[in-house]
C-alpha atoms as one frame of an Amber mdcrd trajectory, in Angstrom:
protein
  16.175   6.779  22.851  15.592  10.060  21.010  12.089  10.830  22.257  11.560
  14.001  20.153  12.162  12.010  16.952   9.599   9.379  17.922   7.136  12.118
  18.882   7.468  13.663  15.412   7.120  10.234  13.800   3.834   9.510  15.553
   2.506  13.084  15.314   2.816  13.111  11.493  -0.520  13.246   9.712  -1.843
  13.382   6.152  -3.276  16.902   6.311  -6.277  18.088   4.296  -8.472  20.569
   6.166  -6.108  22.050   8.758  -3.972  24.297   6.509  -3.981  28.031   7.331
  -2.892  29.078   3.831  -0.570  31.727   5.214   2.540  32.745   3.312   5.425
  30.367   3.970   8.672  31.305   5.632  11.289  30.739   2.909  14.135  29.621
   5.222  11.800  26.990   6.725  10.796  25.784   3.262  14.459  25.550   2.328
  15.239  23.453   5.438  12.378  21.082   4.627  13.511  20.637   1.016  17.115
  20.165   2.179  15.928  17.392   4.505  14.220  15.695   1.565  17.374  16.038
  -0.529  19.401  14.416   2.288  17.530  11.113   1.882  19.457   7.948   1.033
  19.281   6.855  -2.595  20.317   3.792  -4.559  23.804   4.263  -5.960  23.726
   7.872  -4.665  21.701   8.622  -7.779  19.477  11.200  -6.021  16.781  10.629
  -8.662  14.291  13.154  -7.278  13.180  16.606  -8.394  10.973  19.019  -6.454
   8.618  21.325  -8.343   7.371  24.068  -6.001   3.943  25.237  -7.171   2.642
  28.530  -5.802   0.638  29.741  -8.818  -3.056  29.810  -7.946  -4.245  29.068
 -11.486  -2.059  25.957 -11.733  -3.263  24.759  -8.364  -6.885  25.358  -9.281
  -6.468  23.349 -12.496  -4.972  20.494 -10.522  -7.676  20.692  -7.858 -10.413
  20.470 -10.495  -8.718  17.388 -11.975  -8.481  15.809  -8.512 -12.175  16.387
  -7.868 -13.040  14.746 -11.199 -10.941  11.712 -10.241 -12.647  11.636  -6.859
 -15.952  11.203  -8.672 -14.497   8.362 -10.751 -13.529   6.544  -7.547 -16.838
   7.334  -5.831 -18.795   5.858  -8.738 -17.408   2.405  -7.889 -18.588   2.578
  -4.275 -21.955   1.705  -2.821 -23.705   1.460   0.514 -21.718   2.165   3.644
 -18.460   2.632   1.737 -20.023   5.333  -0.436 -21.508   7.117   2.582 -18.193
   7.036   4.440 -16.191   8.267   1.456 -18.601  11.168   0.915 -17.539  12.554
   4.308 -13.797  12.335   3.597 -11.853  15.307   2.238  -9.153  13.998  -0.100
  -7.017  17.105  -0.702  -6.043  20.583   0.481  -4.637  21.851  -2.812  -6.068
  25.356  -2.546  -6.135  25.577   1.263  -2.408  24.866   1.630   0.280  27.501
   1.140   1.822  25.742  -1.845   2.301  22.424  -3.573   5.488  20.408  -3.960
   5.468  17.851  -6.755   8.092  15.177  -6.192   9.228  13.518  -9.398  11.392
  10.515 -10.252  14.024  10.724 -12.999  15.147   7.147 -13.803  17.983   8.504
 -15.973  19.665  10.276 -13.051  22.990   8.536 -12.463  22.553   6.243 -15.491
  23.689   4.113 -17.172  25.352   2.349 -14.221  23.268   2.939 -11.093  24.996
   0.927  -8.408  22.463  -1.385  -6.753  19.615  -0.980  -9.236  20.528  -3.780
 -11.652  18.437  -6.422  -9.837  15.634  -4.222  -8.500  14.484  -1.770 -11.135
  12.206   0.064  -8.684  15.029   0.886  -6.253  15.173   4.403  -7.690  11.457
   4.888  -7.080  11.912   3.650  -3.514  14.613   6.296  -3.072  12.139   9.010
  -4.082   9.692   7.711  -1.464  12.418   8.032   1.164  12.880  11.676   0.149
   9.138  12.215   0.565   9.256  10.678   4.046  12.178  12.945   4.991  10.220
  15.969   3.761   7.128  14.893   5.693   8.962  14.384   8.988  10.916  17.634
   8.612   7.699  19.547   7.928   6.094  17.982  11.004   9.092  18.955  13.126
   8.714  22.542  11.851   5.025  22.595  12.791   3.849  22.435   9.169   1.493
  19.967   7.585   1.782  17.759   4.497  -0.998  16.177   2.474  -0.179  13.580
  -0.200  -2.664  13.847  -3.074  -3.010  10.644  -5.099  -6.270  11.283  -6.990
  -4.639  12.259 -10.286  -3.462  10.888 -13.617   0.269  11.147 -14.164  -0.052
  12.310 -17.771  -2.297  15.188 -16.694   0.268  16.373 -14.154   3.079  16.037
 -16.693   1.212  18.301 -19.106   0.216  20.783 -16.408   3.768  21.309 -15.139
   5.748  20.574 -18.345   7.376  17.495 -16.810   9.388  15.497 -19.402   7.869
  12.197 -20.508  10.757  10.165 -19.023  10.169  11.695 -15.568   7.459  10.249
 -13.341   5.451  12.539 -11.026   5.255  10.480  -7.844   3.412  12.825  -5.503
   1.699  16.174  -5.241   2.314  17.257  -1.659   0.199  20.034  -0.160   2.490
  21.916   2.211   2.312  24.773   4.675   1.525  25.971   8.186  -1.459  24.372
   9.910  -3.845  25.167  12.742  -2.822  21.877  14.315  -2.455  18.178  13.614
  -5.270  15.762  14.394  -4.761  13.237  17.161  -6.332  10.498  14.996  -5.707
  10.089  11.226  -8.636  11.240   9.053  -9.365   7.843   7.531  -9.479   6.198
  10.933 -11.587   8.997  12.412 -14.121   8.712   9.587 -14.260   4.927   9.872
 -12.675   4.101   6.510 -10.026   1.816   7.985  -8.237   1.099  11.270  -4.518
   0.787  11.876  -3.335  -2.819  12.204  -1.587  -3.954  15.397   2.184  -4.337
  14.963   2.061  -8.071  15.697  -0.240  -8.594  12.694   2.518  -7.574  10.287
   5.656  -9.016  11.961   6.899 -12.436  10.805   9.884 -14.429  12.079  12.314
 -16.341   9.874   9.609 -17.244   7.314   6.574 -15.364   6.045   3.535 -16.362
   8.093   5.563 -17.672  11.039   4.591 -16.011  14.324   6.098 -16.385  17.734
């Protein structure tokens, strides 16, 4: 068993408030992006692109959009859910050292993407594997990653001049951190608890337990 790998896997956190904002070490950033680019992909299509965003004005525009979307979500909450959500920080766009937008290009490797003919989303799944590689590599380097999902794709396309055929899958806040929390934010704030493994494992047929 490779204990260090499992330690990194379980130490990984969705970071929001712990970023130091210090200038990144370029060789480390390059290693992290190379790890993402080493991910498996359907038909070896490698359908991902990484937009590294350092510009403060761009990041501020995105952060303002995220906060507006936070209010849209909050408006649908009431009672205990609303009170809990009010305590949760949903992004570290300006606190982090930079942003990495991971995008999906469905035309990469087309027209014959081996293995995608029956599952159209296989390319999108490949992009998610690249994100996971990036996240684990960053954790191994002592950096943090925060996946921001409070945004509209069309807004991000316009902000970063992303072509209409390309889908922005994630804005990842990235950079050195003061440390990683022992307990995930959403669990610590009481939004949701992690399910036991046995609750999600089935045998032979869905719903069949041992």
